[in-house]
N, C-alpha and C positions, 0 to 999 in steps of 0.2 A: 488348238487355237492359241494365239499369242497372248501371254499375260500383258495387260496394258501397263505401260510404264507410267507411274504416277508423277515422276519428276524428270525434267530435262536437266541433266547434270551440268552444273555451272551455268544454267540458263540457256544452253546452246540448243537451238532447234535445227535438227538435221535437214529437214526439207527446205527451210528458208535459207540455210547456209549453202546448200547445194544449188538452189535457184540462183543465188547471188553469184556463185562461181561460174555457172553455165552462162549467165548473162554477160559477165565480164571476160570470159574466156581464160580465167586464171584458175590454176589448181589450188585446192584448199591448203592453207598452212595454218595450223592450230595455234593461235596466240596464247592459249591457256596451258599448253604443254610443249614448250620449246625444245629444241634439240639438245637435251642434256640427259646424261645417263644416270647421274647420281651425285653424291655429296662427299664421298670419302674414297673407297676403293675404285669407284667409277666417276670420281669428281672431274671437273673440267681440266685440271692440271695433272691428273693421275696418269701413270704409265699405261694403265688399261684403256684409257680413253684416247690415247694417241693413235693417229691414223684411222680413227673411226670416221666413216663418211655416211651421211644420211641419204639414202636413195629410195626412190619409188620402185615398186615391182616392175614397171615398164622399162626401168633403166637396168634391171637385173636379168631380164629375159625377154624375148621378142613377143611372147604370147602368154602373159600371166592370166591365171584364173583364180577366182576366190576359192572354189572347191573343184577338185578333179576326181571324178569317179566316186563321189560320196565321201562322207567323213568317216575315217577309220583311225585306229590307234597308231598306224604308221604315219599319220599326218603330224604327229607330235614327237619330234626328236630334239633332245636337249642340246643347247649350244654351249658357249664358253662362260657359263655362269651357274651359280649354285641354287637354282630355283627348281630342282627336281620335284619338289613337293607340288608345285603348280603344274608341272608337266604330267605328274601322276593324276592330278585332279582332272585336267583337260582330257587325258586319255580315257579315264573312266566315263567322262561326259559323252564320249562318242558312242558308248554302249546304250544310251537312252536318247534316241533321236527326237523324242518329243521335248525333252528338256533342252537339248542342244539347239533346237529350232527357236526356243524362247530366248536364247542367249545370243546367237550369231546372225540372225536375219539372213538365211541362206540364199535369198534371191539377189544378193549384192553381186556386182561384177565389175569388170574393167572395160566394158564396151558401152552398153546403153546408159546414156546420161552420166558417163564417168566424169568426175570432177575432183578426184584425189581425196574424197571424203568417204568415211565408212562409220558405221555405228554398231554398238553392241548393247545388250541389256544385262545389267548386273544387279544383284541384290545387295543393298547397303543398309544394314541396321533398320529393319522394319519395312523398308520400301524398295521397290524396283526403280532403277534409274536408267535413263537412256544416255549412253556415253558416246560422244562424237570424237573421232580422231582423224588426223590426216594419215596418208599412207607412206610417209617418210619413215624408213626403217633403218636402224643402225647396222652398218656393214663394215667388213674389213676385206680388202682384196675382192670386192664385189660379191662377197658371201655373207649371208645373214649372220649376225653376231650371236643371236640368242636362238629362241625356238624356231624350228623350221620343219617343213614337211619332207618326207623321203622323195616326193615329187617336187622337183626344184621349181616348177612353175605354179605351185599351189601356195596360197598366202593366208588362208583364213586363220590358222593357228598363230602365225606371227603377228597378225593384226589384233587378234584377241589378247595376246600377251601385252601388246602396247596399250590397249584399253584398260587392262587390269593394272598396268604400271601407272597409268594416268590417275586412276582413282586412289592410288596409294602414293602419288606424288613423284615417283621415280622408278626406274628399273632396279636400282640398287636396293630399294626398300623391299623388294621381293626376295632378297637373299635370306636363306635360313628361315623359312616359314614351315607350316604344316599343311598337309593335304586337306585336313579337316576344314581349314579356313577357306580354301578354294572351293571345296564342296558346297559350303554354306553360301558363299558369294555367287555361285552359279545356280543355286536351287532355292535358297531361302529355307532349306531343310535344317535339321538339327542333328549333331553328331554325337554318337556314343563311342567310348573307347573300351576295348577289351584287352587287358594285359594277359599275355599267354601264360605267364607264370601263375596266374590266378583264374585262368579261363574256365568257364563251366564246361562240363562234359559234352554239352549240346552245341558247342560253338561252331563246329563244322556245319550242322544243320541250320544254325542261325545265319551263317555266311551264305549258304545255298539259298535259303529262303529270302534273304535280303537282296541277293542278285536277281531272284525271280520277281521281286517287287519293283525292280528298277532302282534300288538304292545304289549309292556310289561307295566303293570300298578302297582303302589303301592300307599298306603295311610297311614296316621298316625293321631293320636290325639295329639293336643298340650297339654302342661302342664308345670309347673314350673320345675326348675332344681332339686327340691326336689321330683318331682313326676315321675322320670324316672322309667318306667315299674311298676307303681302303678296300681293295678287292681281295677276297679270300681265295684259297687254293681251288675251291669249288666254283669260283667265278660269281660269287655273291658279293654285294657291295654294302659295307657297313655305313650306318648313319645316312641312309639314302632311301628315298620314298619309292615304293613300287605300287602299281595298281593291281588289285585283285579283280580279274575280269571273267572268271568262270569257276565252277565247282561241279565235279562229277564223281560218281561211284562206279568203278569198273571191276571186272574180274581179271586178276593177274595170276595165271596158273590156277591154283586151287584157293587163292585168297581174294577176299573182297577188299578193295583198296579205295580209300577216299583221296581224291586229287583236287588240287587247286591250280588254277591257270593264272599266272602272274606275268606282269610286263615291266621291264626296266625302261624308264623313259629315255635312257641314252639311245635305245634302238639297237644295242648290242650288249655283250657281257650277260650271259645267261647261265643258269644252273647246269652243272655238268655231272651231278650225282644221279641217283636212281630215278628212273622214269624221265630223265632229260631226253632231248630229241633223239639222240642216237644210242641210248642205253639199251642193253640187251634185254631188259625187262619187257620191252614192247614186243619181243618175240613170243611172249606168253599171253598176249592180248589178242582177242579175235580180230582178224584182218579188217573187218568192216568198222569195228570200234576204233582201231588204231588209225584207219584212214580218216574217220570223222574228226578225231581229236587233233591229229597232226596236220590236217590239210590247211588249216588257217593259221598255223604257227608262223608268225613273222619274226624277223630278227628282234631280239630283245624279249620275246615271249617264250614262256616255257611252262610245262606241267611239273608238278612236284607233289609227292605224297604228303598228305596232311601230317602224318607222323614226323616226317623230316621238317616240314614247315614249322611245327611247334618247337623243334630243337633249335632252329636257326633264328626265327623271327621273334620280336618282342611284343609288338602291339598291333592290333587291328582297329582301324577307324571305320565306322559305318555311318554314313549320312542317311538318316531316315527322311524320306520325303513326306511321310506321315508317321506319327510317333507310336503306332501300334506296336505292341510287344512282339518282337521278332521270334521269340521262342515259343509263343503260344499258338500261332497260326490264326489268331482272331483279327478281324477287321472291325474296329469300333468307331464311335463318334466321340470327338474330343472338344473340350472347351480350351480356349487360348486366352491367356492374359499376357500383355506386353507392357513393360514399364521402361522409361528412360530417365536416368538421373546421374548423380555423381557419387563416388564412394565416400567422399569426405563427410557428407551429411548423414550417412548411415540410415537412410530412410527405411521405413517399414512398409512392406507391401502386403495388403490383405487379400487373401483368397478364400473363397467359400466353397468347399467341396460338397457335392450333391447330398443334401440332407434327406432326400427321399429314399436313399438307399438304406438297407438294413443297417442298424447301428453297429453290428459286428462285421460288416462287409467292407473290406479294404478297397480303396481306389488306387489305381496306378497313376503316379504323377511323375512327369518328366520336367526337370528344371534346367535351364541353360543360362548361365551368367557370363556375358561376353563383354570384354573390354573393347571400347570403340577406338578406331584410328590407331591401332597398334603399329602398322607399317608406316603410317604418316609420321609417327612420333619417333621413329628410329633415329633420324639425324640428331635428335635432342636427347637420346638415351633414356626415353621415358616408357620403355616397353617391358620393364622387368618387375612390375608389381605382382606379387602373389595374391590371388583372389580366392574367395570362398563364400559360402552362404550357409545360413542356419534357418531351420523352420521350427517355429514355436506354436503350440496350440494356444488359442486365445482363452484366458480364464473367463468363467461365467460372468463375473462382475463387469467385464469390459464389453460384453456382447450387446448390451442395450445402448451403448454410447454411439453417438452419431459419427464420431471420428475415433478410430481405434489407433492408439499408439501405446505400446507397453512401456512402462517406466523402467529405468535402469534398475531400480530396487526390485521390481517384479521379475525382471529378467534374471537377476542374480539369484533368485530363489527357485528358478525353473531349470529343467533340463530340456534341451531341444528334442523335438520329435525326430529330427534328422539333421546331421551336420555333414556338409560335403568335404571332400578332400580340398587341400589348399594347393594351388598350382600356378605356375608362371605362364601357362599357356594363354592364348587369347580367350579361350572359353573353358569354363568348368561346367560339365553337363553330367547329371546323374539322375537315375531313376529310383524312386522309392515307393513304398506302399503306406498309405495313410487312411485312417478311419474317417468317416464323414464328419464335418465340422468346419470351424473357422480357424484359419492359421495366419500368422504373419511370417514373411520371408525377410530376413535381414542379410544384406550383402556387405562385404567388407574386404579390405586388403589385409594381408597377414600382419603388416606393421602399421602402427597408428599414424594418423595425420597425413596419409597419402591421398592425393586428389586425382580423380580421373573419371571420364564419362563411361557409362556402361549401359548395356541393354539386358534386361531380365525377361526371359520368356518362360512361361509356365503352361504346360499341357496337362490336362487332367481328363480322365474318363468321364463321359456323361452318364 
């Protein structure tokens, strides 16, 4: 069942706009998102924007379709732009058809009541929004400039990219993001990061269990600023987002081997090492297992031993659709607090962890502190604030007060029960264990006097 959108983005009503177009016989042109790619590298006078023509799918092929043969990872091929992180997020989205149906309205088409207007549903800071776009897409030489499907008459992924560019003000604003951001904006979920240099021994099982629950996963290889999308001898790409789309354990000869199934959003350039598509290790695998695992391997997709994965990749991002502990195998009930404010005020947010639990029984708590409008602020250089949060227990003398705010003097004499890492990312998300009681969460930027809107989400076990 579709999640009901609570807000019509920019007040645009899809049904009413389509009716107006059908009555007038005019195809929709969106006045809120004109034909502009960006502000700098893709600005109106930039070399990259020259010769760009905005065309509708019906001008690009004789028989366009919204979806051809279902939605798959091959529907997402990266174009001439550095938003591989978004491609990885969309590719992972195709693995969970229930989530995808919430986002793309799959019954849209280019035939019945076609008026050049489409809509998508995205999560934007607490609420779902219904985003309306026209179907004018940027092209060069009658080829889509950015994301496209391997099926040249299929357009759902290109139109979704345009909707996402709209809520972030431009296509250029999508450059150099993180898959975690796309995951959250497509699901309303919350993302945890695992750095492979500090990964728990159980991480492969965490990944496998997360995939089984429908979570979305991505990974990347670190590199220097000069190594962005540099290809290694093994055909892996540095500083480039990949989707993790499968995890299996198989017998290779006499050894039990853990495998991960990855996808490069380019649709080509794939691992050539051990257990790659044509490697000799597959000769030691049972024929039926080999046939099962390799039959769906499309260009850009490959299997890789988990041991090799740990050697090459640096971080795994897991978007939890529910915040249950992936390592425990438990499904629980959770409370959720959500707060919106600005950093400059350093507000204190009070949470009360279940006092009915035994006094010595810890509760798992998941906190996500998210900067708002990061991509929208890129043209103004306002996306570089480091953010963090601290959690303090409320002293007894404060608990009877109607309004709790710890004084600076009190805070100076206390140690936090938990302090997060400081990060320049859009969101800092960390899990911790706390005893029952009342706590305050204080968010801040790393440097004083910085101002910015944020969303704080807190999940705690009931």
